[in-house]
C-alpha positions as CSV (number, residue, x, y, z in Angstrom):
1,M,-64.7,28.9,110.9
2,T,-67.2,26.2,111.7
3,T,-65.4,22.6,112.4
4,A,-66.6,19.7,112.0
5,D,-66.7,19.0,115.9
6,D,-68.5,21.9,116.9
7,R,-71.4,21.5,114.2
8,S,-74.6,19.8,115.3
9,S,-75.2,16.6,113.3
10,G,-78.5,17.7,112.5
11,D,-77.1,20.7,110.4
12,R,-75.1,18.4,108.0
13,A,-76.1,16.9,104.9
14,Y,-74.9,13.1,104.8
15,L,-73.9,11.2,101.8
16,L,-72.9,7.5,101.7
17,G,-71.0,5.5,99.3
18,V,-71.6,1.8,99.7
19,D,-69.6,-0.8,97.2
20,T,-70.7,-4.3,97.3
21,G,-67.8,-7.0,96.4
22,G,-67.5,-10.1,96.4
23,T,-65.4,-10.5,99.6
24,F,-66.1,-7.1,101.4
25,T,-68.5,-4.4,101.2
26,D,-67.1,-1.0,101.3
27,F,-68.5,2.1,103.3
28,V,-67.4,6.2,102.8
29,L,-69.9,8.4,104.8
30,F,-69.2,12.1,104.0
31,D,-70.9,14.6,106.1
32,S,-70.1,18.0,104.1
33,E,-66.8,18.2,105.8
34,R,-65.0,14.9,106.5
35,L,-65.0,11.4,105.4
36,R,-65.6,8.4,107.1
37,V,-64.6,4.9,105.7
38,A,-65.2,1.1,106.9
39,K,-65.2,-2.4,105.6
40,R,-67.8,-5.7,106.5
41,P,-67.6,-8.9,105.2
42,S,-70.4,-9.2,102.1
43,T,-73.3,-11.4,102.5
44,P,-73.7,-13.3,99.6
45,D,-76.9,-15.0,100.5
46,A,-78.8,-12.0,101.0
47,P,-76.4,-8.4,99.9
48,E,-78.8,-5.9,101.0
49,R,-77.7,-7.3,105.2
50,A,-74.0,-6.4,105.0
51,V,-75.5,-2.7,103.4
52,L,-78.1,-2.3,105.8
53,D,-75.5,-3.3,109.1
54,G,-72.9,-1.1,107.6
55,A,-75.1,1.9,107.1
56,A,-76.3,1.7,110.7
57,G,-73.1,1.6,111.8
58,L,-72.2,4.7,110.1
59,A,-74.9,6.7,110.3
60,P,-75.4,9.6,112.8
61,A,-77.8,8.8,115.8
62,D,-79.4,12.5,115.9
63,G,-79.2,13.4,112.1
64,P,-80.9,12.8,108.9
65,A,-80.5,9.5,107.2
66,P,-77.7,9.8,104.9
67,R,-78.5,10.0,101.0
68,L,-77.2,6.4,99.8
69,V,-75.2,5.8,96.6
70,H,-75.0,2.0,96.1
71,G,-73.0,0.0,93.6
72,S,-73.8,-3.6,93.6
73,T,-73.1,-7.0,92.1
74,V,-76.8,-8.4,92.5
75,A,-77.5,-7.5,88.5
76,T,-74.0,-8.9,87.4
77,N,-73.7,-12.1,89.3
78,A,-77.6,-12.8,88.4
79,L,-76.4,-13.0,85.0
80,L,-73.3,-14.9,85.4
81,E,-75.2,-17.7,88.2
82,G,-78.4,-17.5,85.4
83,K,-80.2,-16.4,87.9
84,T,-82.6,-14.5,85.9
85,A,-86.6,-14.0,86.0
86,R,-89.0,-16.6,83.8
87,T,-88.7,-14.3,80.9
88,A,-90.7,-14.7,77.6
89,Y,-89.4,-13.1,74.2
90,I,-91.5,-12.0,71.4
91,A,-90.2,-11.2,67.7
92,N,-91.2,-10.9,64.1
93,E,-92.5,-14.1,62.8
94,G,-89.7,-16.3,61.5
95,L,-87.1,-14.5,63.9
96,A,-87.8,-16.4,67.3
97,D,-84.5,-17.7,67.5
98,V,-82.3,-14.9,66.8
99,L,-81.2,-15.2,70.6
100,T,-80.4,-18.8,70.2
101,I,-78.4,-18.4,66.6
102,G,-76.7,-15.4,67.8
103,R,-73.5,-14.6,65.8
104,Q,-72.8,-18.3,65.5
105,N,-69.3,-17.2,67.2
106,R,-67.4,-20.2,68.9
107,S,-65.5,-19.2,71.6
108,E,-63.1,-22.7,70.9
109,L,-62.3,-22.1,67.4
110,Y,-60.7,-25.8,66.9
111,K,-62.4,-28.0,69.2
112,L,-64.5,-30.2,67.4
113,E,-67.2,-31.4,69.8
114,P,-67.8,-27.6,71.5
115,A,-70.0,-27.6,74.8
116,C,-73.8,-27.4,74.1
117,Q,-74.8,-24.0,75.9
118,A,-78.3,-23.7,76.7
119,P,-80.0,-20.8,75.0
120,P,-80.8,-17.3,76.9
121,V,-84.4,-17.8,76.1
122,P,-86.3,-21.7,76.2
123,F,-87.4,-22.1,73.1
124,D,-91.0,-22.6,74.4
125,L,-90.9,-18.7,75.8
126,C,-89.8,-17.3,72.4
127,L,-93.0,-15.9,70.9
128,E,-93.5,-14.5,67.0
129,V,-96.0,-11.9,65.6
130,A,-97.2,-11.5,62.4
131,Q,-95.6,-8.0,61.9
132,R,-92.7,-6.5,59.9
133,S,-91.6,-3.6,59.0
134,A,-89.0,-2.2,56.5
135,P,-85.9,-0.6,56.4
136,D,-87.3,2.8,56.4
137,G,-90.1,1.8,59.0
138,A,-93.0,1.5,56.5
139,D,-95.5,-1.3,57.6
140,V,-94.8,-4.5,55.4
141,T,-97.1,-6.4,57.4
142,P,-99.3,-4.2,59.8
143,L,-100.0,-5.9,63.7
144,D,-103.7,-5.9,63.5
145,A,-105.9,-6.5,66.6
146,A,-106.4,-10.4,65.9
147,A,-102.8,-10.8,65.9
148,L,-102.3,-8.8,69.1
149,E,-104.7,-10.7,71.2
150,E,-103.7,-13.8,70.6
151,L,-100.3,-12.8,71.2
152,V,-101.2,-11.4,74.5
153,A,-103.4,-14.9,75.4
154,R,-100.3,-16.8,74.7
155,V,-98.1,-14.8,76.7
156,R,-100.4,-15.2,79.7
157,K,-100.8,-18.9,79.4
158,L,-96.9,-18.9,79.9
159,D,-97.0,-17.1,82.8
160,P,-93.6,-15.6,82.8
161,E,-92.2,-13.0,85.3
162,A,-91.0,-10.8,82.5
163,V,-91.1,-10.0,78.8
164,A,-88.9,-8.8,76.2
165,V,-90.3,-7.4,73.1
166,N,-87.6,-7.0,70.0
167,L,-89.2,-6.3,66.6
168,L,-86.9,-5.5,63.7
169,Y,-86.4,-1.7,62.7
170,S,-88.1,-0.8,66.2
171,F,-85.6,2.1,65.9
172,V,-87.0,3.9,63.1
173,D,-90.4,3.4,63.8
174,D,-91.5,1.8,67.2
175,S,-95.5,2.0,67.2
176,A,-95.8,-1.8,67.1
177,E,-93.8,-2.2,70.2
178,R,-95.3,0.3,71.8
179,R,-99.0,-1.3,71.3
180,I,-97.7,-4.6,72.3
181,E,-96.2,-3.4,75.5
182,R,-99.3,-1.2,76.1
183,A,-101.6,-4.7,75.4
184,L,-99.0,-7.0,77.6
185,I,-99.0,-4.2,80.5
186,D,-103.2,-3.8,80.4
187,A,-103.4,-7.8,80.5
188,L,-101.0,-9.0,82.9
189,G,-100.5,-5.8,85.5
190,A,-97.8,-4.3,87.1
191,D,-96.2,-7.2,88.6
192,V,-94.8,-8.4,85.0
193,T,-91.6,-6.4,83.9
194,V,-92.4,-5.7,79.8
195,C,-89.5,-3.9,78.0
196,R,-89.4,-3.1,74.5
197,S,-86.1,-2.7,72.6
198,S,-87.1,0.5,71.4
199,R,-86.5,2.0,75.1
200,V,-83.6,-0.2,76.1
201,L,-81.6,-0.1,72.9
202,P,-82.9,1.8,69.7
203,E,-80.0,0.8,67.8
204,Y,-79.3,-1.3,64.6
205,R,-78.4,-5.1,65.0
206,E,-81.5,-6.8,66.3
207,Y,-79.6,-9.7,68.0
208,E,-77.5,-7.2,70.2
209,R,-80.7,-5.4,70.8
210,G,-82.5,-8.3,71.4
211,I,-79.7,-9.6,74.2
212,A,-80.0,-6.2,75.9
213,T,-83.7,-6.2,76.1
214,W,-83.8,-9.9,77.2
215,I,-80.9,-9.0,80.0
216,N,-83.0,-6.2,80.9
217,A,-86.5,-7.8,81.3
218,A,-85.0,-10.7,83.0
219,L,-82.7,-8.7,85.5
220,G,-85.5,-6.3,86.3
221,P,-87.4,-8.7,88.7
222,R,-84.7,-9.6,91.1
223,V,-83.0,-5.9,91.0
224,G,-86.5,-4.5,91.5
225,R,-86.9,-6.7,94.7
226,Y,-83.6,-6.6,96.0
227,L,-83.5,-2.7,96.0
228,G,-86.9,-2.1,97.4
229,R,-85.3,-4.1,100.2
230,L,-82.7,-1.8,100.2
231,K,-84.5,1.2,100.1
232,A,-86.8,0.2,102.9
233,G,-83.9,0.0,105.0
234,V,-82.0,2.7,104.2
235,G,-84.3,5.6,102.7
236,P,-83.2,7.9,99.9
237,L,-81.3,5.6,97.6
238,A,-79.2,6.3,93.9
239,V,-77.7,3.3,92.1
240,M,-74.8,3.4,90.1
241,H,-74.9,2.8,86.0
242,G,-71.8,1.0,84.3
243,A,-71.4,4.2,82.8
244,A,-69.9,5.9,85.4
245,G,-73.5,8.0,87.0
246,T,-76.3,7.4,88.6
247,V,-80.0,6.9,88.6
248,D,-82.6,6.9,91.2
249,V,-83.6,3.6,92.7
250,D,-87.2,4.1,91.8
251,Q,-86.2,3.9,88.2
252,A,-83.4,2.0,88.8
253,A,-85.3,-1.7,87.8
254,D,-86.1,-0.1,84.5
255,H,-82.6,0.4,83.7
256,A,-81.6,-3.2,84.8
257,V,-79.1,-3.9,82.1
258,N,-77.2,-0.3,82.8
259,L,-76.7,-1.5,86.1
260,L,-74.0,-4.4,85.2
261,L,-70.2,-3.1,86.2
262,S,-71.7,-0.7,88.7
263,G,-69.2,-0.9,91.0
264,P,-66.3,-1.3,88.6
265,A,-67.5,2.0,87.1
266,A,-67.2,3.9,90.8
267,G,-63.9,2.7,91.1
268,L,-62.9,4.5,87.7
269,L,-64.8,7.8,89.1
270,G,-62.6,7.3,92.6
271,A,-59.5,6.7,90.4
272,R,-60.1,9.3,88.3
273,F,-60.7,11.5,91.5
274,A,-57.6,10.9,93.1
275,G,-55.5,11.2,90.0
276,R,-56.8,14.7,90.0
277,L,-55.9,15.4,93.4
278,A,-52.8,13.9,92.7
279,G,-52.5,16.5,89.6
280,E,-52.0,13.1,87.4
281,E,-54.5,13.1,84.5
282,R,-52.8,9.7,82.3
283,L,-53.6,6.5,84.5
284,L,-53.5,2.9,84.2
285,T,-55.5,1.5,86.9
286,F,-56.0,-1.9,88.4
287,D,-58.7,-2.6,91.5
288,M,-57.6,-5.4,93.1
289,G,-60.2,-7.0,95.2
290,G,-61.0,-10.1,97.1
291,T,-62.7,-11.8,94.0
292,S,-61.3,-10.4,91.0
293,T,-59.3,-7.9,89.4
294,D,-60.5,-4.8,86.9
295,V,-57.7,-3.0,84.8
296,A,-58.7,0.2,82.6
297,L,-57.1,3.0,81.0
298,I,-57.8,6.8,81.9
299,D,-56.6,9.9,79.6
300,G,-58.2,12.7,81.3
301,G,-61.3,10.8,81.0
302,I,-63.1,7.7,81.6
303,R,-63.9,5.8,78.2
304,L,-66.9,3.7,77.5
305,T,-67.7,1.1,75.3
306,S,-70.9,-0.6,73.6
307,E,-69.0,-3.5,73.1
308,G,-68.5,-5.2,76.5
309,T,-69.5,-9.0,77.1
310,I,-70.8,-10.3,80.3
311,A,-71.2,-14.3,80.9
312,G,-70.6,-14.6,77.1
313,Y,-73.4,-12.2,76.1
314,P,-73.0,-9.0,74.2
315,V,-73.8,-6.0,76.0
316,A,-74.4,-3.0,73.8
317,V,-75.4,-0.4,76.4
318,P,-72.8,2.1,77.3
319,M,-70.7,0.9,80.0
320,V,-66.9,1.7,81.5
321,D,-64.2,0.1,79.2
322,M,-62.3,-2.1,81.2
323,H,-60.8,-5.9,81.4
324,T,-61.8,-8.5,84.3
325,I,-59.9,-11.2,85.5
326,G,-60.5,-13.9,88.0
327,A,-57.4,-12.7,90.3
328,G,-58.2,-11.1,93.4
329,G,-56.6,-11.4,97.4
330,G,-58.7,-14.5,98.1
331,S,-58.4,-16.4,94.8
332,L,-57.8,-20.2,95.5
333,A,-54.5,-21.5,94.5
334,R,-54.0,-24.9,93.6
335,V,-52.0,-27.6,91.5
336,D,-53.5,-28.9,88.6
337,A,-53.0,-32.5,86.8
338,G,-49.7,-31.2,85.2
339,A,-47.9,-30.2,88.4
340,M,-48.7,-26.7,87.4
341,L,-49.6,-24.3,90.1
342,R,-52.7,-22.4,89.4
343,V,-54.3,-19.2,90.8
344,G,-58.0,-18.0,90.5
345,P,-60.4,-17.9,88.8
346,E,-62.5,-19.7,92.0
347,S,-62.3,-17.4,95.1
348,A,-62.8,-18.3,98.9
349,G,-65.2,-15.1,98.6
350,A,-66.5,-14.0,102.0
351,D,-67.3,-17.3,103.8
352,P,-65.3,-19.0,104.4
353,G,-62.7,-16.6,102.7
354,P,-59.3,-17.0,103.1
355,A,-57.5,-19.3,105.8
356,C,-56.2,-16.2,107.5
357,Y,-59.4,-14.6,108.0
358,G,-60.1,-17.6,110.5
359,G,-63.9,-18.2,109.0
360,G,-62.7,-21.9,108.6
361,G,-60.9,-21.5,105.1
362,E,-58.4,-24.6,104.2
363,R,-57.4,-24.0,100.8
364,P,-54.5,-21.2,100.2
365,T,-55.4,-17.8,98.7
366,V,-53.3,-14.8,97.3
367,T,-53.7,-12.9,100.7
368,D,-52.8,-16.3,102.6
369,A,-49.2,-16.1,100.7
370,N,-48.7,-12.4,101.7
371,V,-49.5,-13.2,105.0
372,V,-47.1,-16.1,105.1
373,L,-44.4,-14.0,103.4
374,G,-44.6,-11.1,106.0
375,R,-45.8,-8.4,103.6
376,L,-49.3,-8.5,105.6
377,P,-48.2,-8.2,109.2
378,A,-49.6,-10.3,111.8
379,S,-50.7,-7.2,113.4
380,T,-52.9,-6.2,110.7
381,R,-56.5,-5.7,111.5
382,L,-58.2,-6.1,108.1
383,G,-61.2,-3.7,107.9
384,G,-60.2,-2.3,111.5
385,D,-61.0,-5.4,113.5
386,M,-60.6,-8.8,112.3
387,A,-57.6,-10.1,113.4
388,L,-55.2,-12.4,110.9
389,D,-54.9,-16.0,111.7
390,V,-51.1,-16.7,110.7
391,A,-50.7,-20.3,111.4
392,A,-54.1,-20.9,109.4
393,A,-52.5,-19.1,106.8
394,R,-49.4,-21.1,106.9
395,K,-51.3,-24.4,107.4
396,A,-53.1,-23.8,104.1
397,M,-49.9,-23.2,101.9
398,G,-48.7,-26.1,103.2
399,G,-50.8,-28.1,101.1
400,L,-49.0,-26.8,98.0
401,T,-45.6,-27.7,99.6
402,D,-45.3,-31.6,99.1
403,T,-46.8,-31.6,95.4
404,L,-44.7,-28.6,94.3
405,G,-41.3,-29.9,96.7
406,V,-40.8,-26.4,98.1
407,D,-41.1,-25.2,101.5
408,V,-43.9,-22.7,102.7
409,A,-42.5,-19.6,102.0
410,E,-41.4,-20.6,98.6
411,A,-45.3,-21.9,98.0
412,A,-46.0,-18.4,98.8
413,E,-43.7,-16.8,96.6
414,G,-45.0,-18.8,93.5
415,V,-48.3,-18.0,94.5
416,I,-47.6,-14.1,94.1
417,R,-45.9,-14.5,91.2
418,V,-48.5,-16.4,89.1
419,A,-51.1,-14.1,90.2
420,N,-48.8,-11.0,89.3
421,E,-48.3,-12.4,85.6
422,A,-51.9,-12.4,85.3
423,M,-52.6,-9.3,86.5
424,A,-49.8,-7.9,84.5
425,Q,-51.2,-9.4,81.3
426,A,-54.3,-8.0,81.8
427,L,-52.9,-4.6,82.1
428,R,-51.2,-5.4,78.7
429,V,-54.2,-6.0,77.0
430,I,-56.1,-2.7,78.1
431,S,-52.5,-0.7,77.2
432,V,-50.1,-2.3,75.0
433,Q,-52.1,-4.4,72.7
434,R,-54.2,-1.2,72.2
435,G,-51.2,0.8,71.1
436,E,-50.8,2.9,74.2
437,D,-47.1,2.6,76.0
438,P,-47.7,2.1,80.0
439,R,-44.5,3.9,80.5
440,D,-46.4,7.4,79.4
441,Y,-48.9,6.5,82.5
442,V,-48.7,6.3,86.2
443,L,-50.0,3.1,87.8
444,L,-52.7,3.6,90.1
445,C,-53.9,0.6,92.4
446,F,-57.0,0.4,94.5
447,G,-59.2,-2.1,96.1
448,G,-58.1,-4.0,99.5
449,A,-55.3,-5.7,97.9
450,G,-53.8,-3.7,95.3
451,G,-51.2,-2.3,97.2
452,M,-49.6,-5.4,97.9
453,H,-48.7,-6.1,94.1
454,V,-48.8,-2.4,92.9
455,C,-44.6,-2.3,92.6
456,A,-44.3,-6.0,91.4
457,L,-46.8,-5.2,88.3
458,A,-44.9,-1.8,87.6
459,E,-41.9,-3.3,87.0
460,A,-43.4,-6.1,84.8
461,L,-44.5,-3.2,82.3
462,G,-41.4,-1.5,83.1
463,M,-43.3,1.7,84.9
464,R,-41.5,3.6,87.4
465,R,-44.2,5.9,88.7
466,A,-47.2,4.3,90.8
467,L,-49.9,6.1,93.2
468,V,-51.5,4.2,96.1
469,P,-54.5,7.0,96.5
470,V,-55.7,8.2,99.6
471,Y,-58.2,6.0,100.6
472,A,-57.7,3.3,98.2
473,G,-59.1,0.3,99.9
474,V,-62.5,1.9,99.4
475,L,-62.2,4.1,96.3
476,S,-65.0,2.6,94.8
477,A,-67.3,3.9,97.7
478,L,-65.4,7.1,97.3
479,G,-66.3,7.4,93.7
480,M,-69.9,6.8,94.4
481,L,-69.9,9.9,96.3
482,A,-68.2,12.2,93.1
483,A,-70.6,10.3,90.6
484,R,-72.7,12.3,88.4
485,R,-76.3,11.8,88.2
486,S,-76.7,11.0,84.3
487,R,-78.3,9.1,81.4
488,E,-76.7,7.7,78.2
489,L,-78.9,7.6,75.1
490,S,-78.6,6.5,71.7
491,H,-80.1,6.1,68.6
492,S,-79.6,4.6,65.0
493,V,-79.2,6.6,62.1
494,L,-77.3,4.3,59.4
495,K,-77.1,6.9,56.5
496,P,-73.9,8.6,54.7
497,L,-72.9,11.7,56.2
498,A,-73.5,13.4,52.4
499,A,-77.1,12.8,52.8
500,I,-78.0,13.5,56.2
501,D,-80.7,16.2,56.8
502,A,-79.0,18.4,59.1
503,A,-82.7,19.2,60.7
504,A,-83.8,15.9,61.1
505,I,-80.7,15.0,63.2
506,D,-81.1,18.1,65.4
507,R,-85.2,16.7,66.0
508,R,-83.8,13.6,67.1
509,L,-81.5,14.9,69.5
510,A,-84.3,16.9,71.3
511,D,-86.3,13.9,71.5
512,M,-83.3,11.9,73.1
513,R,-82.7,15.3,75.3
514,E,-85.9,15.6,76.4
515,R,-86.2,11.8,77.5
516,G,-83.3,12.2,79.4
517,R,-84.0,15.6,81.0
518,R,-87.4,14.4,81.7
519,E,-85.9,11.3,83.8
520,L,-83.2,13.5,85.6
521,A,-85.6,16.1,86.5
522,A,-87.5,13.5,88.2
523,E,-84.5,13.2,90.5
524,G,-84.7,16.3,91.4
525,V,-81.8,17.8,88.8
526,P,-82.8,21.3,87.3
527,S,-82.5,21.6,83.7
528,A,-80.3,24.9,83.9
529,D,-77.7,22.2,85.5
530,M,-77.6,19.5,82.9
531,E,-75.0,19.2,81.1
532,A,-75.3,17.4,77.2
533,R,-72.4,15.9,75.0
534,I,-73.5,14.2,71.8
535,S,-71.1,12.1,70.3
536,A,-71.6,9.8,66.8
537,D,-70.1,6.3,66.0
538,L,-68.9,6.9,62.5
539,R,-67.5,4.1,59.7
540,Y,-66.7,3.9,56.3
541,A,-69.1,2.4,54.1
542,G,-68.7,-1.4,54.1
543,Q,-67.2,-1.5,57.5
544,S,-68.7,-3.3,60.5
545,F,-66.4,-1.4,63.3
546,T,-67.2,2.2,64.2
547,L,-65.3,5.3,65.6
548,S,-67.3,7.5,68.4
549,L,-66.1,11.2,67.8
550,P,-68.0,14.4,69.3
551,W,-70.8,15.6,66.8
552,R,-69.8,18.9,65.2
553,G,-72.1,18.5,62.2
554,P,-72.0,16.7,59.1
555,E,-69.0,18.2,57.5
556,E,-66.8,19.1,60.7
557,T,-67.2,15.2,62.0
558,G,-66.6,13.8,58.7
559,D,-63.4,15.5,58.6
560,A,-62.5,14.7,62.0
561,F,-63.1,10.9,61.1
562,H,-60.8,10.4,58.4
563,A,-58.0,12.1,60.8
564,A,-59.1,9.7,63.4
565,H,-59.2,6.4,61.2
566,E,-55.7,7.5,59.8
567,A,-54.5,8.0,63.1
568,R,-55.9,4.6,64.3
569,Y,-55.2,2.6,61.7
570,G,-52.3,4.5,59.5
571,H,-54.5,5.1,56.5
572,R,-57.8,7.0,55.2
573,L,-60.1,6.1,52.4
574,D,-61.9,7.8,49.4
575,L,-65.2,6.5,50.8
576,D,-68.7,7.7,52.2
577,V,-68.5,7.9,55.6
578,E,-71.6,6.4,57.5
579,L,-73.3,8.4,60.1
580,V,-74.4,4.6,62.3
581,N,-75.5,6.1,65.9
582,L,-75.9,9.5,67.4
583,R,-75.3,9.3,71.2
584,L,-76.2,11.8,73.8
585,S,-74.7,12.0,77.5
586,L,-77.0,14.1,79.6
587,Q,-75.3,14.7,83.1
588,G,-76.3,16.9,86.3
589,P,-73.9,18.8,88.2
590,E,-70.7,17.3,89.5
591,P,-70.9,16.9,93.4
592,S,-68.4,18.6,95.7
593,L,-66.2,16.6,97.4
594,P,-63.7,18.4,99.2
595,I,-60.4,16.4,100.9
596,P,-58.7,18.2,103.5
597,Q,-55.0,18.4,103.1
598,L,-52.6,16.8,105.6
599,A,-50.3,18.6,108.0
600,R,-46.9,19.4,106.4
601,G,-44.0,17.2,108.0
602,D,-40.6,16.3,106.7
603,G,-38.3,13.6,106.8
604,V,-38.5,9.9,107.6
605,P,-41.8,9.1,109.6
606,D,-41.2,6.9,112.7
607,P,-42.5,3.2,112.2
608,V,-45.1,1.6,114.6
609,E,-43.1,-1.5,114.7
610,R,-40.8,-3.5,112.5
611,V,-41.7,-6.9,111.3
612,H,-39.6,-10.0,109.4
613,V,-40.5,-10.1,106.0
614,H,-39.6,-13.3,103.7
615,D,-36.2,-12.7,101.7
616,V,-35.4,-9.3,103.5
617,D,-32.4,-8.8,105.5
618,G,-33.1,-7.0,108.7
619,D,-36.4,-6.2,109.8
620,V,-39.1,-4.1,107.6
621,P,-40.7,-1.0,109.1
622,V,-44.2,-0.6,108.9
623,Y,-46.1,2.6,108.9
624,A,-49.7,3.6,110.2
625,R,-51.1,5.6,107.1
626,E,-53.4,7.9,109.6
627,D,-49.9,9.4,111.0
628,L,-47.9,10.1,107.9
629,L,-47.3,14.0,107.0
630,A,-47.4,15.8,103.7
631,G,-43.9,15.5,102.7
632,Q,-42.5,12.9,104.7
633,R,-40.5,10.5,102.7
634,F,-39.0,6.7,103.2
635,A,-37.5,4.1,101.0
636,G,-38.7,0.3,100.5
637,P,-38.5,-2.0,101.8
638,A,-41.4,-0.9,104.3
639,I,-45.3,-1.8,105.0
640,V,-48.0,1.0,105.1
641,R,-51.0,0.0,106.7
642,E,-54.2,1.2,107.4
643,R,-57.6,0.3,108.2
644,V,-58.9,-0.6,105.2
645,S,-55.8,-1.9,102.8
646,T,-52.0,-2.5,103.0
647,T,-49.2,-1.2,100.5
648,W,-46.0,-3.2,100.3
649,V,-43.5,-0.9,99.1
650,A,-40.6,-3.3,97.6
651,P,-36.8,-3.0,97.7
652,G,-35.6,-0.7,95.1
653,W,-39.0,1.7,95.4
654,G,-39.3,5.0,97.2
655,C,-42.3,6.5,98.5
656,A,-43.3,10.2,99.0
657,V,-46.2,11.5,100.7
658,D,-48.5,14.5,99.1
659,D,-50.7,16.9,100.5
660,Y,-53.7,14.7,100.4
661,G,-51.8,12.1,101.6
662,N,-51.6,10.0,98.4
663,L,-48.8,7.7,98.4
664,R,-46.8,8.2,94.7
665,L,-43.9,5.5,94.4
666,Q,-41.0,5.6,92.3
667,G,-38.9,3.0,91.0
C-alpha cells in the first residue's frame, strides 16, 4: 500500500478548508490521505491577508494549488456593520416604503421612546415604477416603454453601486422584473450589480422578499471584490453558503445573501461528520470561538430555516437553524453601573485579543479567566506557536477585583460562571424551548474555546454525555471539506392542496431542477451525480406559519401534514391544507474524507506535565492529544492539550478515547 510519505506531492489532490472567524482563521489541508491543521490570527482590516498567508504556509511547494473551500464572515460582518454598497430599490407605484415600514414590529414593546432606526434604503434611493400585476399574474398596469425609460434615467442619475428590483407577484409572473433588469444592465454596465426578487427569492411576502433582494444587491459588490482578491491569490475556490453547501466563486457574488452564516454552516457539517464517526446521530452542538457561540440541534440531519434574522432583518433564504450569542473566548468582562458582572457581547477580537495573547490587551476576557484559574496551562501554545502571557492575564483580571470585592481567582471564577450561564441559556433556547429534552442528546463542542466549558454546560443541562471531536478546534474548516456543492431553490404556490394541478407542480419542479442543474453543471457536477430532495411548506387555511414536509404528492403530503401538526401542536383541524412553497434541494456527490484510526492502547496515558488548577487539590495531569491511543481512559480533573484547542475534563467526569481520537466524556 502506498503511504502519504512515499507518494510525490504532485500525485495528490489537495483540498483546503478555511474558516475566517473574528479572532482566528482556521485551516485544514487534506491531501487525499491525511489532514494537516493550522490557526492564524484573523486580519479584520483585510480578511484575505490571513487566508493567503495561511494557505501559503500549508500548500505543498512542488504540488498543485489546493482547491480552497472558504467560509467567510465578510457578508455577515458587512451587514452587521452597515458597510453595504450604495443600493437603489425599485418597487411598484405606492410601495417604495415597504422596506422602511416592514412588519411594524417593535424590538422593545413597552419602551415609550424607542430609538429611531435608519431605514435599510434611504428614501432618496427608493424608486417607484408604474406597473402592477394581479395575484394571478395578470397585468393590471402594464409596464410601458416610456415608464421603463424614465426609470432607467432616474437610476442612472442616482449613480448606485447596486440595484434591487422587487415587484408585486413577481413570483407568479416575472416578465416585468426581467425587462427592468435587462434595461438596467444595458444602461449601467457590468460594474453595477442588478438583482431581481424573482431570482433571489421567488416567494410571497413582499417585505421579506424585498429585504432578501436588497441584501443580495447591497452585499454583492463587497463580496465580489473580496472573493476576487482571494481568487487571484489562491486559485480554485468555492465558498460555503448558509444552507451548508458550497457555490463556486464565480457564482458566489450573485448569491451574496446566501453566504450569510457560511462559517457556522460549515461547523454543523463538521459536527455531523464527527458525530457519525463516533456513531452519534442526535447531537446538541455548541461552537465557541473567540467572539461568539453558535448552538444548534442535529437529529440525523442539519435543520434549515427560512425564518432567520441577522442585524434585525428577516433573512428568508434557507440557512442553518441555529442560535447565536455574543459570548466567546475573547468576550470582555466588566462591572456595570449596578455593580453586576457582565461578560460580552463586546469582544477583544484578534487585535489586541485577550490580554494573555500578549498583543496589548488590557481588559479581562473569558480566555484570561481560564488562564488565571490554570485550566489553560501556562505551557500552552495557541495555534501551536503563540505563548501565553499569564502575568498579563492576571493583571487584566485584577481590574475587576476592587469593584467586586474578591481576589483575582474568584473574579475569574465569576467570569466563567456568567459566560457559562449565557451559553447554557442559548442551548435551552435551541432544545428545551422547542420541546426537546437535552438529556436525549450528546453535547458536542467545538471551536477553539469549546472544550474549556463542555463539562460545565452539560451539567447545567442535566446531560451526562459529551463529545469533544477530533480536530474540534478547527471543526468548521474540516466541515468545509465535507460540504457538497448544492443549491436551495424555492417557489411560492399559495393554493389549497385540493385544488393543486399535479402536472403544473411537476412543471414548476422541472423548471427549478433545470435552474439548479445548470448552475451545478457549470461547477463541473455531472447531472447523473446530482441528488434532489423536494419538500413543501404547508399550513391550514388562515394560518400564517407553516410546517415543512417531504413532498409526495397532494394527498399523501396532506395526510402527513395533519399528523405533523398534531405531533407539534397537539391537535389537527378540519380545514383545507394550503401548499405555500415548494422547495428543491439539489446536491452534488458527498466528498470522501477518510479519517485514519488511531493505534490501540489501554490503561491511563502518561501526562506530559502536571499543573496547579485553582480549587483542585493536588496537581492536575495534562495530556497531549496527539499522543493519546484508542481505548485509553482517564478521569477528571484533567487537561487535554492540542495545537488548536484545549479541553478541561472537570472533576466527576471521565474520558475515553475512541478509534478516531474523539474524546467521549461521561459524567
